N, C-alpha and C positions, 0 to 999 in steps of 0.2 A: 503491499499499499504506501501509494507513495505520500509525500505527507507536504505541507504546507506552509509559504518563504514565511513564511511569522509565527509560522506553528518550532520550525526550526530554530529561527529564533529563541526561540520564550523556548524552548528546551532547553538551548543550548544555555543561556541566561540563568537559567537554575541550575543548576548545575555547577554553574562555575559561582555562582548564593552559596553550591553543598561542600564544595571543596575550602571554597576565602571560609566560613565557617567549623571546617572542620578544626585547625587546633583547640578556638577558642569553644568548644565541642563543653568538657568537666567543667569547663570555668562557666556553662554559660543554663549545665544542666544541673552546677550548684549553685548557682541563683533561683533557677524557678522549682529546687527541689524546696527553698527555705524561703520563697511563696508561697509555694505550696502547708510548706508545715504551716506558719504565719496562718495562714488564713483556716484553715483545719480545727486555728488552737481558736480561732474570735467565734467559730458559731456555735463551740463547744462551749465557750464561754456566755457565751449567748442562751444556749441552752438550760443551761445553771443555772440563770440566774432568772428563769421565766417557770408556768410550769409545763407541768410537763406532761398536759392531753393532747389525744386524736384530736385530727382534722379533724372539722362534718364535714359530710357529704357532700351540705350546697353551701353552706354561711359556710361563709370566708372567717376562720380563723382572722383572732387579733391579736397571732405567738406572732413570732420570724418564725419562720422555716426556709427549707431549704433543700427544695427536691425538684424534680420533676416530672411532675404529672396530666394522664392523662385519664379524662374521664369521658364516656357513651350515655346519651339519652335515647328514652324510644317515647316522645309524646304520645300523647293523640291526642286532635281533636276531635271537640263536640261534632262535629261530622261524620266522626269513625278513621277520617285519615291518620296514617301513620308517617309523623315523620323521627328519622336518627340522625343525634346528633355528637356529633364525632366532634372528641381533645372538650368541646364547649364553651372554646374560650381559657382552658386552662392549658400549662405548656411548665418554661425554669423560670422559677423559682431564687432566688439567692442573695444572700445575706454581705453586701460588700462589705457595711461597717454595724458596730455592734446594734443601734439601734434603727437601722432602716431596711428592709428587704423591697426589694426591684421583681415584679412578677412578669418578666415577657411573655406572654399567651402568645397563642397559636388560634387563628380564627376556624370557626367552631366552622366546618362544611356542612351544610344541608344535605339531605339526602328525604327527598320528597316520595311520599306516595305514588299510588295513581289515582289517590284520589283526592289528591291535596292540587287548588287550584296556580297551586306557585312551583315554580321552576328548584329544582335547585342547585344547589351553589359552593361560595364558602359566603362568610361574615363576616363580619366589620374585624380588627386588630387593634386587641386588647391589649392595654398596657395600668400597672397598677405600681406607687410607693408604699409602701406602709410605715410611719414613722411607733415605733412602740412606743410613749412617754413616762409613763411608771409599770412596773412588773416585780412580783416574789413568784420563787416556788415552795411548793407544800413547804409547810412546819413554819415559815416567814412570814404568810398571812393567802399565799393562793393563787394572785390575783393580775390581774393583767387591763391597759384601761389603749388601744395606741390607735392615729389617725390616719386615714385610706386618702389618697388621689390618685384617684384612676379618671382612665381615655381610652378610648375604643374610636378610630381614625374612621374610614370609608372607604371602606377594601372592597367593601363586601359584591357580588356579583348576582344577578336573577333576582332583583328586587329583597335581598337577606342584607340587610343591611341600615344603616336610621340614615345612608344619604349627605351625613354631617359627622362633626366629630359631636362629640358627646364625652363631657365631662357629669367624671360620682365623684364629690366629695363625701367622706362618710369615716364616721367616728364608730370603733367599735372597740366589745367590753369585754371580758371573763374572768366564772368568779368562783372558784371550786371550794365543797367543801370535800375532807375527804374525797369518797372514791366516785364522788357524782362532782359532778363538773356545768355550766349552764357556759354560755357564749352564744351573743350576739353580734350583732351589727344593723346600725341604721345612715337612713340615707341618700338621695335625690339623684334623678341624671338633671343634669345638664341642656342644652343643646343649643350650642355655639348661635345655631341660626333660627328659622322659626320655628314655636314648640305647638303650633297649630294640631299638626297631625300628633309627636309626637306624644307632648309635653313636658306635665315636668313629675311624673313618675314619685311617691315619695315610699321606700321600700325599707319594712322592718325582718326581718331575723336571726331569731335564736331559734341556735342546740340545743337538748337534754343526755348528756349523754352517764352514761354510767360505767364503768371502766369494771371489767369482770376477770379474775385471774392473767389480769395481767397483762392481757391479749386483743382481749376483746372486747370493746364500746359499744352496747345495743343502744341504741338513741331515739329520737322522737323528733324530729324538726319544726318553725311552724314558719314560716314562707310565704308573706304579708303585702304587696303593694298596693297602693293608693293612687288614686289623680285628682288634682287638688285641679283639673282641666284638660286642655288638647280633647282629642278625638273618645276615649275613654272618659270625659269629665266626671264625673261623681260618683266612680262604679272603680270596689274593691276588691282585689284575688288575693282571696288565699288558702293556702293547703301546707296539711299534715304530709308529716313525711320518717313517716318510720322506717330504722336500715340501722345496718353496723358497719362499721368500720374492725377491723382483725389486723392489727402488728403491733411492733415492725417486728418483720423478718431478717436475719441476714440473706443478701443475697453474693453480693460480690465484693468482700475485702471494705472499704468503707462504707459500699451504697448497701439502703436495708430495701426493705417490699413490705406494703399498706398494701389490701385493701379493701373493696365491700361493693355495698348494695342498697338497693333504698327503692322509696316509691312516693312521689306527692297526690294525694287524696286528694282534690280539691272537696270546701268546705264551708266554700257561696253558688249563689246564683252561678255567679259572672263567670266563667269559667274560658282561658280560650283554650289552655289545655285537661285534659287528664288522668291520673293509672298512670301518671310518666313512670317512667324505668330507667332506671341512675345508675350504675358501674363505674365503680373507681379502680385506678390502679396505679403505685405512685412507687417513686420513686425515692426515698430522700437522705445522703450525704452529706 
């Protein structure tokens, strides 16, 4: 196979850079290893200075976490149309500093069933920054209070996005009592353009968990959204979400494995979906 001239030049430059870097390899490796150890020590310190709860199924935890997360959600519309949502805006979560977590989500992919009038396609690109203001581990208060600032950017296809940048300021809280804990968030979605269609919905989510045998976390969540304006003005949608999260298990080196599942059941007359099945896989590190 004949390579294009630019490809040959690129490969030559790549090879030259590798050769030039060879004498410094040990020094670079030592630097990288020291940086990695420093990062792991910081993450360990962060985890030691906050409660040791598991992240709920749907509620975004107020704790700082470092993991890669994949969620799969099966949504059922009132007309029976089924939509499979992959990633559900989850992705890579990192702890760059003692009080900050950055989440770079993967745009959700909406696989619409034959009964849906909408098209399959990608959702908007999400990002979230957490700032942990106060926290204490078990034995010292077992609580946490954090502030979130999230945003989604209009990358959706086939009508599967907001069509504009949406900001999500949120307050997150949590308190533990022995093996029991409650974690919650309260926030708003603020479109940067017109809100006549989307409105500025207010979301309150609370998860109640109980730890069993160290690694099993059965839970019940209340996920509620109210629209003070917009196309759904005056409406409220609330789900009860029973489920369980299990972990953390050793997986590979410092990487662990957490799995979970549950179902969102609508308890209000107005609901856009119902009996939504949630499955989550996480790799904390």
